[in-house]
N, C-alpha and C positions, 0 to 999 in steps of 0.2 A: 504493500500500500504506500503510495507516494505521499509524503507530507507536503508536497507542493500543490496538492489539490484538496478542495473541499468536496467530500463525498457524501451524497445523500442517498439513502436506500429506503425504498418503500414509503414514500410520502403520500399520505391519504387525507391530508387536512382539507376540510370543506369539500370541494369538487375534484381535488387532485386524484388521479387514477393510479395509485400505487407506483408513482414514478421514481426512477433512479437517475441521478445526475452526477457527473464529475466536472467540477468547475475549477479552473486554475486560480491559484492565489496570486496576489500582487498584480491583478489585471482589472480593467474596467469591464464589467459584465452587464450588458443590457438585457433586461427581461421584457419582452413585448408580446403582443397578441391582442385579439379583439377583447372588448369589454366582457368581463365575466369568465374569461378563459382560465383564471387561476393565478394571475401574476402576483397579486398581493398575498394570496394564500401561500404561495411558494416563498416569496421574498420576506414578508413580514410575519405571517402566521406560522411559518415553519422554520426558516433559517434564523431570523432574528429572535423568534420566541425561544428556540433552543439555546441560542447564545445567552438570552436573558435567564434561562433556567440554570445554566452553568454558573451564572453570577449568583443566583439565589442560593445555590448549594454552598456557596462560600460564606453565607451569612450565619448569624447565630441561630441557635435552636429556637429561641423566643421569636425572632423575626419570621422564621420559616413556619411557625405555627399558623400564621395568618395567610400563608401562601399555599398550603398543601392542597386546598380545594381547587386551585387553578387547573384548567384543562391544559394539559401538556400537548405539544404538537403531536398529531397522529402520524408518527413516522417510526420505521423500524430502527434506523440508526443514522447518526450524522457523525462523520469522522473529520478530525482536523479542523474543527470550528474554532474561530478566533473570538476574542471578546467583541461583542457586537454593539454598534451604536446606530439607532434608527433616527433618520431625519425625515419627518413627515410634513405634509402640507398644512396640517391643522395648527391653528394659532390658539394656544390655550390661555393666552393672556386676557384677563377680563378687567383688571384694575387700572386706575389712572396713574399709579405711581411708577409703573414700568415704562421706560423709554428705550429708544434705540441705543442710547449711551449706556444704560444699565444692563440691557440684554447682552451687549458686546463686551461688557466690563470696562469699556473706555472711560466711563464716568468715574469708576474707582481709581483708575490711573490718573485722571485729571485731579481728583481730590488729593491724591498723594503729591502730585506735582505742585499744586497750589499751596499745600501745607509746607513744602520745602522751599520754594523760590518766589512765591507771589509777593508783590510789593503792595503795601497798604497805602491807601489814599484817604484823606479825611472825607467822609461822606457829606460834610457841610461846605467846606471851602475848596475841596479838591486838591489840597496841598499834600505832597508825599509825606508819609509818616515813616521815620527811621528809628530803629532801635539801635542805640550806639553802645560801643565799649571804648575804653581809653585809647587803644591802639588805633581804632578808626577815627577818633576825634583828632588825635595827633596828626595822622596822615592827611585828613581833610584840611586842617588849618595850615599845615606846612605847605600843602599843595596850592592853596588859594590865597594865603595871607602871609607868606614869608617876608620878614623884614618889617612887619607892622608892630607897633606897640600894642600890648594887650594887658588886660587884667583878668585873672582867673578867679571865679567866684563860686561859692557853694552856699546853700541855704542851711541854717541851723537854728533851732528854737532854744531859747534860754535867756539869761540875763547878761548884761555887759560884763559884770564881774566874773561870771562863769567863763565867758569867752577869754577874758584877760588871763585868768588862771591857767587856761589851756595854751596860752602863748600867742593868741590871735590879737593883733594890734590895730587892725583897720577893718572897716565895713563899707559897703557900697550903699549910699543913701542919697536920695534926691538927685540922682544923676552925677554923683561925685563921690570921692573917697573921703571918709571922715575917720578921725582917730578914735580909738576905743575909750580914751579918757574923756573926750568931749561927750560921747554918747552916755557914758556912765554918770557924768555930772548932771546931764539932763534927766536921767532916771531918778537920781536921789534928791533933786530939788523938791522942796516941799516936805521932806522928812518922811515920806510914805515908803512902804515896802516896795522895792524895785520889782516891776512886773516882768513876766516872760514875754519875749517878742520873737518873731521869726526874722532873724538877721541874715542879710546877704554878706557873708564873710569874705573878705579879700584874702585869698591864700598867697597870691604872688603877683608882682608887676614885672613884666619882662618884654623882651622883643622876641617874636616868634621866629625860631630858626631851628635847624637840626642840631640840638644839643641835649645832653641828658637832663639838664635842669627843667627844660620845658616838659618833657615826657613825665618826669617825676612829679612835677607840680600838678599836671592834669590827673595823674593817677591818684595822688593824695586827695585832691579836691573831689574826685569821683567817689573815693572811699568815704570821706567825711560827709558828703552830700547824699549818701545812699543811692548812688546811680543817677544823680542829677547834678549838672553844673551849668554855669553860664560863662561865656567868654566875651568880654567887652573889647572891641577892636577899634582903635582910634584912627581918624583920618590923618594921613601923613602930612597934609598941608594945613590942617586946622584941628588942634587937639580938643577943641570944644565940641567937635562933631565926632560922633561914634555910633557904632551899631552893636547890638547885643545879640549874640548867638546862643540859643539854648540847646542843650544836649541831654537826652534822657535814655535810660535803659528800658523804659516802659513804652507800651504801644499807644502813645497819646499824642494828639495834635496839639502842639505848643500854642497855637493861636486860638483854637476853639475849645480846647480842653476835653475834646471827645476821645474817650478811650476805647480802643478796639480789642476784642478778645484775641488771644494768641492763636495763630493758625495751626490747627490740627486737622487730620483727615476727617474726623467726625463733624467738625464745624461746617464743612462744605456739603454735608449730606442733607437733602431735603426730606429724607425719611426719618430724621431724628429731631427731637424738639430743640436741640442745641443750635441747629442751623436753620431749621424750617421757618418760613414766614409764619408768624403767630396768627395772622388773620385767615389765611387759606390752608394752614397746616401742611404746607409743602405741596399742595395740589396744583397751584398756579391759577386756579379759578375758584370762584365761590358760587354757590347755588342761591339764586335770588328769584323772587317772583317776577315773572315777565309779563308786561302789559299785553304783548301780542298773544300770549297763551290765555290770559284772563279774558281778553276781549278779542277772540279770533276773527269775528266778522264785524268790522267797524262801520258797515253800512246800516247796521241795526241800531235802533234807539234803545234806551234803557228799559222802556216799557215793553219793547219787543224781545227783550232777553239778551242784550249785548254782553252782559256780565255772565260768562259761561257757568261758573260754579254755582250761581244762584238759580240756574235752571233745573238743578237736581231737586227732586221732591223734598229731600231732608233739609234743604237750605232755602226754601222759597220764602220763609219769613223774612230773611234779610232783604230780599227784593221788595217784598210788600212794604216793609217799614221805610225803605228808601223812596218808593213811589209815593207813599202817604206823606212823609215829612220833607222829602227833598224838594218838592214843588214850592213849599213855603219858604225854603231857604234860597230860592232863586235858581234851582236846577231844572232845566228844561228836559223832562224825561221823554218827550216825544221827538226830540231832535236826534238825527243819526249821530252816533258816537264820534265819527270822524269830523263832524261839524262843531263839536263842543269846543269852547275856548279853553285856554290853558287854566284859567281860574276855575272854570266849571269842572275840569278833570281833576284839579287839585282838591276841590270840594268833594268830588265823588270818592276819591281815594282816602282822604283824611277824615271825611265825615263832617257834620256840622251840628248846629244846635238842634237837639231832639232826634237825631238819626245817626246811624253808624255807617261808616264808609268801608271800602274794600280792605283797607289796612286793618281796620278793627276786626273784620271777619277772619282774616288769616291769623291775626294775633290770638283770637279766640280758639281757632283750630289748632294752633301750635301747642296750646295747653292740653290737647288731647292726643298728642303724638304717641303716647304709649299704646294706642290702639293701632293694629296693623292696617286696617282698612283706611284709617285717617292718614297714615303715612303714605300709602299708595295714592290716595286722593290728592294730597298736597304735591306729590311728585309730578303730577300732570301739569302743574302751573309754574314749575320752576325750571330754569335751565342755567347752565354755567356761564358766568361772566368773568372776564379777566380780572384777577385780584387787583384792586386799586392800590394796595400797599406796596406790593412787589412788582406790579406790572407784568404778572405772569411768570416771573423769574423764579418763584418758589422759595427763595431764600431771604433771610433778614438783610436789611441794608448794610449792617456791619460786616456781614459775610461778603456781600457784593463789593465792598470797598477794597478787597484784595484783587489785584490784577496781574496778569502775565501778558507781556507784549501788548499792553494797553487794553486788554479784554478781561472782564470779569468772567467767572466760570459759566454763568448763564448765557452770556453773549457768545462764548466759545461753543456752547452746545446748540445755539441757534444757527450755527454755520452748517452748510451741507458737508457731507463727507468729503467731497472733492475739494471744497474750499479749505477744510480743516487739514487735509493732506498737504495742500500747497503751503499753508501756514507753518506746519511743523517740518516741512522739508527745508525751510530756511528761516527758522524762528529767530526773532530779534532778542537775544539774551547775551549777557556778559559772559566772557570765557569762564568766570568762576561759577556762575549759575549753570552753564552748560555742562560743566564738569561734574557738579554734584548731582545733576539730574540726568546724566547720560543714559543710564539704563532705562529710566522711565520714558525718556524721549524715544529711545530705540523701540520699546514695546508699543508705544502709541503709534509711531510711524508704521510699524509692521501691521498692526490691527487695521489701521486706516487703509493701508495698501491692499489687504485681503478683502476688505469690504468693497473697494473699487473693483477688484478682480471679479467678484461675484455679481457685478452689475448694480450695486446699490449706492453708487456715488451721488445720486440725486437726493437721497434721504437726509433729513437734518437729524442731528444727534438728540434733539429734544422731542422728536416725533413720538407720540404715544405708541407703546408696544401693541395695544389692543387695536389700533387702526391699521396695522400691517396685514396684508393679504397672506393667505397660507403659503404662497410661493415666496414672498418676501421674508416671512418668518423662517422658512426653511433655509433660505440663502444666508440669513443672519447666522443661523446655527452652523452652516457650512463654513462661513468665514471664521467662526470660533474654533472649529475643528482644524482648519488650516493653521491657525495661530498656535494651536497646542502642539503641533508637530509630532503627533503620535505615530508609532510604527506597530506593525503586527496586529492591526485592528481590522475588523470587518464593518464596513459602512454600508447601510441599506438606505437608499434614497428613493423618495416617491415623487417622480416628475419634477425635478428641480427647475425645469424651464418654464413652469407655470408663471404667467405674467410677464414673460420676457419676449421682446421683439426678436424676430429672426436674426437681426444684426448682432444680438448679444448672446445667442446660444453657444457660440464658439468659446466664449469666456468660461461657461460652465464645463464644457468638454475639457478645456485646458486644466481647470482646477481638479477635475476627477483624475486626470492623468497625473497631475502633480501628487495627489494623494497616493495613487498606486505606485508612483516612483519612489515615494518614501518607504514603501514596503507594506502597503495596505491593500486589502481586497475591497473593491467598490462594486456593489450590486445595485443597479439603478432600474426602477420600473419606469419605462418611458415609451412614448409614442412619437416623439419628435424625430423627424428624419435626420436632422443635423446631429443629434446625440447618438442615434443608432449607428450612423455612418462613421462616428469617431470611436465607438466602442471596439474593444479588442476581441470580445467573445459575445456571441448572441445566443440567447435562449428564447425561442418562440413557443408559446403555449397555444393550445387550440384543440381542434380546428375551429370550434364555435365557442359560445358562452354557456354558462351554467352546466347542465348535465352533458352538453355536447362538447364541453371543454375539458380541461384538466389533464391533457396529454401533452407530451413533449413532441412538438412538430419538428423542431430543429434545435440542435445544440452544437455549436462549433465556432471556429474563428470567422471573422467578418468576411474574409475573401471567399470562404465556402458558402456563407449565407447568401451572398449576392448572386450565387449561381444556383441556389436551391429554388425549388418550385413551391414556395409557401406564399400565403396571402400577403404577408408583410413584405416579403422579398419582391413580389410582383409590383406592389405599390412603390417600393424604393427604386425599382428599375424603370418605372413609368409604363409598365405593361398594363397595370390597372390604374385608373384615375378617378378622382372624385368629380362626378359630372355635375354640371349646373342644372338644377331641376327645371324642367319645362313648365313654366307657368306664364299665363298671358301677361304681357307687359302693358300696364295701364298708365296713362298719363296722369300724373298727380294734379289734382285740382288746385292745390295750394301747398305751401310749405309750413312746417312748424319751425318758427324762427325765434332765436334768443339773441338779444343784442347787448353788447358791452359787458360780457361775462369776465369778471376780474378777480374771482376768488382764488386763494392760494397763489399758484404761479401763473394763472391765466392772465394774458396781457390785453384785457378789454376786447375780446374777440366777438365777432358776430357769427353765430352758428345757425345753419338751416338744415332741415331734413325733410325730404318730400313725404307727404302723407300717403298712406296705402302702399307702402313699399318697404323694402329691407335696406336699412342704412347701417353701415359698419363704421364705428369710430376706432381708429387705430393710431399707432405711433409708438415710439420707443418708451421704455419704462420711465415713469415720472414726468411724462410730457404734459399731463393734465387731463387725461381722459376721464377718470373717475370724478375729478373736481367739476368738470363740465357737465357730464351726463347725469351723475348721481347727486353730487353735492349742490349743483345749481338747477338743472332742468327738472329732475325728478322731484326735488323738494319744493320747487316753485309750483309745479303742477299739482302735487299732492296737497299743498296748502290751498291752492285755488279750488280744488274739488273737495275741500274739507275732509281730507282723509289723513292728514298729518299736520303737526304744528311745528316741526323742526324747521328753523329758519334757513332759507337757501343762502348760498354764498352770494355776494353782491353781483347784481346785474342791472341793466337799465330798463329794458322792457321785453315783453314776449308777445309774439303774434302767432295766429293759427290755432291756438288752443281751443277756440270755440268750436272747432271742427271735430273735437274728440269727445268720446263718452267719459273717459277717465284715463288714469294711468296705473300701470301695474309693474312693480319691480320684481322680477323673477331672479332671485339671487341664489347662492349656493348654501344658504343657511339650512340647518337640519329641518326636516318636516316634523320632527318631534324630539323631545329631550329624554325620553325613556324607552325601554324595549317594548312597552305596550303599543307604541305607535308603529305602524308598518304601512306598506304600499296599499293594501286593500282597504284599510280603515281610512287612510288619507283620501283615496279616490271614491269612497262610499260604496265600493264593490261588495264589501263585507255585509252591508245591509241586505243585499239580495241573497248572498250565500246563507246567512243566518235564517232568513225567511224560508229558503228552500229546505234547510234541515228541520225547521219547525213544522213543515208540511208532511214529513215522513210519518208513516203509520204509528210507529212506536212512540214518536215524540207527541203525536196527538193523543195517544192513549194515556200518557203520563201528564198531559197538559203543559208540555214545554212550549213556550212561545219563542219568538225571535230573541227576546232579551235573555233567555236562559243560556243562549250560545254566545253571549257577549262576555269578553274577559274584562270589561270595564265595570261591571256591576256584579253583585253577589247573585249566585244561582248555580250555574254549571261550572263556573271557573274554579281553579285551585285557590283556596283561601290562604294557603301558606305563602305563596308568592303574589297573591292578589291578581292572578291572571297574566303576570309579566313573563313567566317562565324562567325568570332570573331573580336572584336576591341581591340587593346592594350590600356590599361589604365595605365599610368605611376603613380605609387604611391611613393610619396616623403618620406614617413616614413615606408612603407611596401614594400614587393616584388611586382613587376609589375604584373598586372592581365590581363587575356584575358576575355572579356565580350561578351556574345552572341550579335550579330548584331541585332539591333531593326528593321532595314529596311527589311531584308530577313528572320529574325527569325532563323538565323544559317543555312539556306538552301544553301547559297553561290551564288545562281543564281537569275536573274530577272524573271519576269512573262513570258517573251517571251520564254526563254529556258525551263521553267517548264511546258509550254503548250505542248511541244513535249513529246510523250510517246511511250514506247516500252512494249508491253504486259501490258498495263494499269499502267505502272510505269514510272515516270519521272526520270530525271537524279539524282535529289536529293534523291528520294526513293531508287534508286540503291545504291547510296553511303552510305545510312543508313542500307543496308542489311549486315548481317553477311556473312563471307566467306562461311560458310556451306549453308546458304540460297541461296546465289548467285551461288554456285556450282550447285544447282538444277535448279535455274532460267535460267541459261545459258547452260543447258545441250546440246542444239543443236548447240552451238558455240564452236567448238573444240579448237580454239586458246585461248579462255578465260577459258574454262573448264579445260584444261590441267594444266594451271598455278594455278588455284584455287585448283585443286586436290592436288598439291604439298603443298599448305598451310594447307589443311585439314590433310594431312599425317604428317605434322610437328607439329600438335597439335594446330594450330592457327585458327581453324575453327570458333572460337567464336569472332574473331576480326571483326569489321565493316570495310567495304571497304574504307570508307572515314574517318576512325578514325584519328584524328590529331596526328602527330608524337610526339607532346609535351606530349601526354597522354600515350605513349607506355613505358613500362618498358625496362630496359636494356636488359633483357633476350629476350623479344619479338623482340626488334630491332635486336639482334644478330641472332635470327632464321630467320628473314626476309632477312638478308644478306646472310645466307646460301641458302635460296630459290632462291635468285637472282643469285647465282653462278650456281645452278642446272638448272635454266631456261635459262642460257646463256646471261642474261642482266646485270650481275654484273659489276660494275665499279671499282672493287677492284683489277683487274688484274694488276700486277706490273711487267713489264719487261719480259724478257725471255732470256734464255742462248743462246749466239751466238755460243758458242763452244759445239759441240755435241760430246759425248763420242764415242770412237772407237767401243765399244760394246754397241749398243743402248739398252735402257730399253724398254720393251714392254709398250706401252701407257704412255710415260713420261708425268707427270702431274705437277700440282702445289703443293706447300707446303701450307696447310691451318693451320693457328695458331689461336686457340680459347682460350679465358681466361674465365674459369668458365661458360660454356654455360648452366649449369643446374640451374642457379639462377632463382628463381621463378617457378620452375617446380615441379609438383606433381610426385609421383612415376609413375603413368600411363603416364605422359607426358615425363618422362625420356626415356621411352621405344620408344616413337615416335622420340625423338632426336637421340637415338642410331641408329634407322633405317635409318635416313637421313644421319648421319655421315658415316654409312656403304655404302650408295650410293655414297658418295664422294670417298671413298676408292676404291670401285668397278669400278669407272670411271678411275682408274689409278693414283689417287692423293695420297698424303701423308697427314695425319691429325695429328697434334700435339696439344694436349689439356692440359692446366693447370687446374687441377681439384682436389677437395676433395671428391666429391660424390662417395661413395663406389660402387653404382650400375654401374656407368660409369667406375670406375677403374677396376672392375672385368672383364669387357668386352674387355679391351685393348689387343692388340697384344704384346705390350711391355710397361713396366713400369719403370720409373726412379724416385726413391724416394730420395729427398734431405733432409738434416738435419745435425746432429741429432736433433738440436734445432733451434731456430730462432736467428737472429742477428749475433753477432760475433761467437756464438757457432754453427752456421749453415754453409751453403755454401759448404758442402761436399756431394758426392754421397754415400748414405747409402746402396742403392740397385739398381740394374738394371737387368731386366730379365722379364720372363713371369708371368702372374697372379698365375699360379700354383707354381712357384718357390718362389714368395714373401711370400706365406703362410708358408714356412719353415724358413723364415728369422727371426732371434731372435733380430736383431738390428733395424728393421724397425717398427716404430709406425703404419704405414699403414698396414703392414702385420699382426700386432697384432690385429687391429680392424677389418681387413678383415676376419681373422679366426673366430672372435666372430660373425661377420655379417653372414657368411655362415652357 
């Protein structure tokens, strides 16, 4: 047995058909195949899971007690497996404290850097604050004031007699030197007990030059003054003129008296009370009640219900008392809210004589926040506003007073990765500071370089981690692994090119090769032809999805793969192609247009998309696609159709929206959060299946209705797992786990429900069927068959009817949402236009917005997706897609290409037109790669 190979024997996990594989170590191995062919089952559920188990075996007995119930990979043996690291597309970050800087650990390096070499500046006057020692004082004065007469002074509290006893004969008072005898005489005049004063004692009068006396005098004054001295330097031309220079060992501004805390790493943390802004607690924003959420429709009057919370039955008293008493106070309750004067709005919020205002209402509700439903209610009317104290910088002003190269740590984090890399490549520091921070600077530069390599140069370091896409999050982790320089490791990657333009996929291929060159094995699940063509070893699973998959169609080096007669190989060689679906080309009556979009990095662009057509918005990563389509257009439309209150990014105006019924965002968020949710419940197919089982003779005899076969209510379900088939196990040191229920063995139902059968299949057997199998099984049930046919047409025939939503990929969830729209059971319908255009549009429909629907799709599956998107358009709808996949881009009716680069260098429309026109564009990266692709 060769130790240079990873050997898998008898893998049967999920739909894998007892496969055996020998994979070379220290190579890039691409696992490909149609959707549902078993790629993830092999890469993650078998290879990575076994590597994880090897790690678990090294843990303590106590920790393993919590893990014994885990389902181990169904495989006979795996030999020569290395420690495994999985980098998946899922972004688990939910909180607002995590940023790109913290995820990459760059922020930790910044904190150390600032604690070592940052220069403090007074937050009041802006003057640099220096902490001195005697040697620095001597060097400073000799360098700038050599040859000048000077007086060295320190402060001491006591009496003149006490000073004289210690040998001090002179003090500095009223801008001159006075003898101690004169001062002592002033104290004793009047016969009173001499008081204690703070004297400025003159230690020495001398000429500044390089001699031992000067250094000794400074050091002695420093010691006597407890780390504080003053040096009076006289004008050489006029001794009556002088300047006083103060030196201190403390972090204090000598002019303003403001003292700064000493720089430590924890001081620069916004997750610790020591450094976090006290107002926003380090979040950068505060939750405040928003007028736009409280009064969403400003065309309504107060009498018509402009104040939204007062329309709820429980709070109508507040509206009634306002209408009754507000009129007497001069408030016009019949006038539209938008026409109220500033004084009237102030009266409405603050209240007046005899009636309560909106502020009083929310103050009263705040007193009942201990109730969950009250907290949920209040959250509807609040949104985040930039913290006025720290201006969104998260830290105290004393912390922000420390700067490196003229930047505080928050300003540094607001830079993009590419700009930060340029800054640290030639940072403006003294040789001394560069020397003491050399290792920190090296590590920072290395991490920034790796982030650029993975194509994330457009991200800012203060970007919230929760706003990263799955692909971006995976590439952040990939850069972290590069920086760790591990060897002898098995990396398992899940489509790392998600969200990347064709121009940037070569970067990912180069990084994977770099990892393998270091002595690591890289297994990547991928459909992108650029990554497949750069891999050294190819494994193709198939030949179909679900039960028709799970077999090794090919395993071998790339050169042999390109000669093989497999489905993926034929697409790679151009023998098979994704065809443009045949659909009638209709002339758009009008455009949906957005003018002056300038949110995030958008440069005030004017965007238009023809209605009743398929429009693709493309461009390099970070060019502004999501900011334009989701952040601006979708939010503006959903607010107009009263379906959402999240404020859109700034824009000037919108046109063409009156031709729409509403807007629907079909994203890749899960269709459910627990195993109880699955495809047939989401699409309402299960309602028909349960009714069918309740009509069976035995079910009627026992009086079992459709509800008895539901696993969401008590009846026929297993009460141990409450119909989920799995039990949640909370892991204190690991991610929470779902464990198969021991009572029902994952079947979800009790024995009474499982006894009822339809065509020799019980309800659990039906839920375990694939969509393709169920389509044949229910051939004589039109209501069920029709909806299942749609799933088959969408390329989801391999899914099991009862497959838990927690196991579905983002792409699968997105395609299920599309099916729900075509079957008419979708719950994404958002509002509708009340104002119809004078010239009606034939079949006015919805605007469907999709974000990268080709994620996880094989070439053959993209064809199925195009067909279903075509059906949406043919139904009179408008489809707007954010996409990089060139197969989808070439089939669009209209293309909008943003760029030319990402981040600040993006946000412009590089091209807009038809696919045939973009091929002629010399400014568009998309056009360039589309020409090569065709």
